[in-house]
C-alpha positions as CSV (number, residue, x, y, z in Angstrom):
1,X,-80.0,-57.7,16.8
2,X,-82.4,-54.9,15.8
3,X,-83.1,-52.3,18.4
4,X,-86.8,-51.5,18.4
5,X,-89.5,-51.1,21.0
6,X,-93.0,-52.5,20.8
7,X,-95.3,-50.5,18.5
8,X,-97.8,-49.5,21.3
9,X,-96.5,-48.7,24.8
10,X,-98.9,-48.1,27.6
11,X,-97.9,-46.1,30.7
12,X,-99.4,-48.6,33.1
13,X,-97.5,-51.5,31.5
14,X,-94.1,-49.7,31.3
15,X,-91.9,-49.9,34.3
16,X,-90.4,-46.9,36.0
17,X,-86.7,-47.0,36.8
18,X,-85.3,-45.0,39.7
19,X,-82.5,-42.6,38.7
20,X,-82.1,-41.3,42.2
21,X,-84.5,-40.7,45.2
22,X,-86.3,-37.8,43.5
23,X,-86.1,-38.8,39.8
24,X,-87.5,-41.8,37.9
25,X,-87.8,-42.5,34.2
26,X,-89.9,-44.6,31.9
27,X,-88.3,-45.6,28.6
28,X,-91.0,-45.4,26.0
29,X,-90.6,-45.8,22.2
30,X,-87.2,-46.3,20.6
31,X,-85.3,-47.7,17.7
32,X,-81.7,-47.1,16.5
33,X,-82.3,-43.5,15.6
34,X,-84.8,-42.2,18.2
35,X,-85.7,-42.7,21.8
36,X,-88.5,-41.1,23.9
37,X,-88.1,-41.1,27.7
38,X,-90.6,-39.8,30.3
39,X,-88.8,-38.5,33.4
40,X,-90.7,-37.7,36.6
41,X,-89.1,-35.3,39.1
42,X,-90.2,-34.6,42.7
43,X,-89.7,-31.0,43.8
44,X,-86.0,-30.5,44.5
45,X,-85.0,-33.4,42.2
46,X,-81.7,-32.8,40.3
47,X,-80.5,-33.9,37.0
48,X,-76.8,-33.7,37.6
49,X,-74.8,-31.9,34.9
50,X,-73.6,-34.3,32.2
51,X,-72.7,-34.6,28.6
52,X,-73.5,-37.3,26.0
53,X,-73.1,-37.6,22.2
54,X,-76.8,-37.6,21.5
55,X,-79.0,-34.7,20.3
56,X,-81.6,-34.1,22.9
57,X,-84.9,-32.3,23.0
58,X,-86.8,-31.9,26.3
59,X,-90.4,-31.0,26.5
60,X,-92.0,-29.9,29.8
61,X,-95.2,-31.9,30.2
62,X,-95.8,-30.5,33.7
63,X,-93.9,-28.7,36.4
64,X,-91.2,-26.0,36.6
65,X,-87.5,-26.6,36.1
66,X,-84.3,-24.6,36.2
67,X,-82.3,-25.8,33.3
68,X,-78.6,-25.0,32.6
69,X,-77.2,-25.7,29.1
70,X,-73.5,-24.8,28.5
71,X,-73.6,-22.2,31.3
72,X,-76.9,-20.5,30.3
73,X,-79.7,-20.9,32.9
74,X,-83.4,-20.5,32.2
75,X,-86.6,-21.3,34.1
76,X,-88.8,-23.5,31.9
77,X,-92.4,-24.4,32.6
78,X,-95.2,-26.6,31.2
79,X,-95.3,-26.3,27.4
80,X,-91.7,-25.1,27.1
81,X,-88.9,-27.0,25.3
82,X,-85.1,-27.2,25.4
83,X,-82.8,-28.2,22.6
84,X,-79.5,-29.7,23.7
85,X,-76.8,-30.3,21.1
86,X,-74.4,-33.2,21.3
87,X,-71.8,-33.0,24.0
88,X,-73.4,-29.9,25.6
89,X,-73.0,-29.8,29.3
90,X,-76.5,-29.7,30.8
91,X,-78.5,-30.4,33.9
92,X,-81.6,-29.2,35.8
93,X,-83.3,-28.8,39.1
94,X,-87.0,-29.3,39.6
95,X,-88.6,-26.3,41.2
96,X,-92.2,-27.7,41.1
97,X,-92.8,-31.4,40.7
98,X,-93.3,-32.4,37.1
99,X,-92.6,-34.6,34.1
100,X,-90.2,-34.0,31.2
101,X,-90.4,-35.8,27.9
102,X,-86.8,-36.4,26.6
103,X,-86.2,-37.3,23.0
104,X,-82.8,-38.5,22.0
105,X,-81.2,-39.2,18.6
106,X,-79.7,-41.7,18.3
107,X,-81.2,-43.9,21.0
108,X,-79.5,-44.0,24.4
109,X,-78.3,-47.6,24.4
110,X,-76.9,-47.0,27.9
111,X,-80.4,-46.6,29.2
112,X,-81.4,-50.0,27.9
113,X,-78.5,-51.8,29.5
114,X,-79.1,-50.6,33.0
């Protein structure tokens, strides 16, 4: 079966999935090679440290976050971006409520099976 999202995805028609009480995500466009996920964090929300085999790029659409990648910690804000190489240990804490746009290559099939 081919893995591919619809061509046009509209925010109001795409469901949010709770990750935890302060974090939710919307899976947007994807195919085998690429996935775009919008992640909303409430202030204080935490993305627990984790690793995965995917290349990841995270763009801060809004808010302020403390990101740690492989032991290096930086404050990132609206308009900033983080590159995360495969298997890098990474996580974040939301300092001011906001939205991250995560892009993964290849697609996170584990997100689709939840």
